[in-house]
C-alpha positions as CSV (number, residue, x, y, z in Angstrom):
1,S,12.2,26.2,-17.7
2,V,9.3,24.2,-15.5
3,P,10.1,20.9,-17.4
4,F,13.8,21.0,-17.0
5,L,13.1,21.7,-13.3
6,I,10.9,18.8,-13.0
7,R,13.1,16.7,-14.4
8,L,15.9,17.7,-12.4
9,F,13.9,17.3,-9.3
10,P,10.9,14.9,-9.3
11,D,9.8,15.3,-6.0
12,L,9.0,18.9,-6.5
13,L,6.1,18.0,-9.0
14,T,4.8,15.9,-6.3
15,K,4.7,18.6,-4.0
16,F,2.9,21.1,-6.3
17,V,0.4,18.5,-7.5
18,Y,-0.4,17.2,-4.7
19,L,0.3,20.0,-1.8
20,N,0.2,17.6,0.9
21,F,2.6,19.9,3.0
22,L,-0.7,21.8,3.4
23,S,-3.0,21.1,6.3
24,F,-6.5,22.6,5.5
25,P,-8.3,24.0,7.3
26,F,-5.5,26.4,8.3
27,F,-4.5,26.9,11.9
28,V,-6.7,24.1,13.5
29,D,-5.5,21.3,15.8
30,L,-6.4,18.3,14.0
31,R,-5.8,16.0,17.1
32,R,-8.9,18.2,18.3
33,P,-11.8,17.1,16.1
34,E,-14.7,17.8,18.7
35,L,-13.9,21.5,17.6
36,L,-14.4,20.7,14.7
37,L,-17.4,18.3,14.0
38,N,-20.3,17.1,16.7
39,N,-19.9,14.4,18.5
40,T,-16.4,13.4,17.3
41,I,-13.2,11.9,19.1
42,N,-9.8,11.2,18.3
43,L,-8.6,7.7,19.1
44,Y,-5.2,6.0,18.2
45,L,-5.2,2.1,16.8
46,S,-1.5,0.5,17.0
47,T,-1.1,-1.4,13.9
48,E,2.4,-2.6,14.4
49,P,5.2,-2.3,16.7
50,D,6.1,1.3,16.7
51,I,3.4,2.6,14.0
52,T,0.3,4.0,15.2
53,V,-2.8,5.3,13.1
54,G,-4.6,8.2,14.0
55,I,-8.6,8.2,13.6
56,W,-11.9,10.2,14.3
57,H,-14.6,8.3,15.4
58,T,-18.3,10.4,14.7
59,V,-21.6,8.9,15.9
60,P,-24.0,9.7,13.5
61,G,-27.1,12.3,14.3
62,S,-29.5,9.6,15.3
63,R,-27.2,9.3,17.8
64,A,-26.1,12.9,18.9
65,A,-28.3,13.3,21.8
66,E,-26.6,10.3,23.2
67,A,-23.5,11.1,22.8
68,Q,-23.4,14.7,24.3
69,G,-20.7,14.9,27.2
70,K,-19.8,11.4,26.8
71,D,-15.7,10.2,27.4
72,Q,-13.8,8.2,25.3
73,R,-15.0,5.0,27.1
74,W,-18.4,5.4,25.8
75,Y,-16.9,6.0,22.4
76,E,-15.3,2.9,22.0
77,E,-18.0,1.0,23.5
78,A,-20.0,2.4,20.7
79,L,-17.9,0.8,17.9
80,A,-18.3,-2.7,19.5
81,D,-22.2,-2.4,19.6
82,A,-24.8,-3.7,16.5
83,H,-24.5,-0.5,14.8
84,P,-22.5,-0.7,11.3
85,V,-19.1,1.1,11.1
86,I,-18.6,3.1,7.9
87,I,-14.8,3.1,7.3
88,Y,-13.6,6.3,5.0
89,L,-9.8,6.1,3.8
90,H,-8.8,9.5,3.0
91,G,-5.4,9.0,1.5
92,N,-1.9,9.9,2.6
93,G,-2.0,13.5,2.7
94,G,-1.0,13.3,6.4
95,T,-3.8,14.9,8.0
96,R,-7.5,14.3,8.5
């Protein structure tokens, strides 16, 4: 009966294979990464009209002492300095 159901409802297969409707860790507000990760803030980029992409900016451990207690402006300026930036693309699961 499972192959028959998959044939009738192909979207059902993608939901159960990828499980992208689940947020892990459970009951955590991913818009507040500073509660989960040290030296991390949440930013948003406007890529096109009406399209906004949420990003986390995490500074390396070598700059941890410097980042303590800093606001969003400091993190934005840190993106523009001479330090390299590593971009990690996690996929389209809907959460960071």
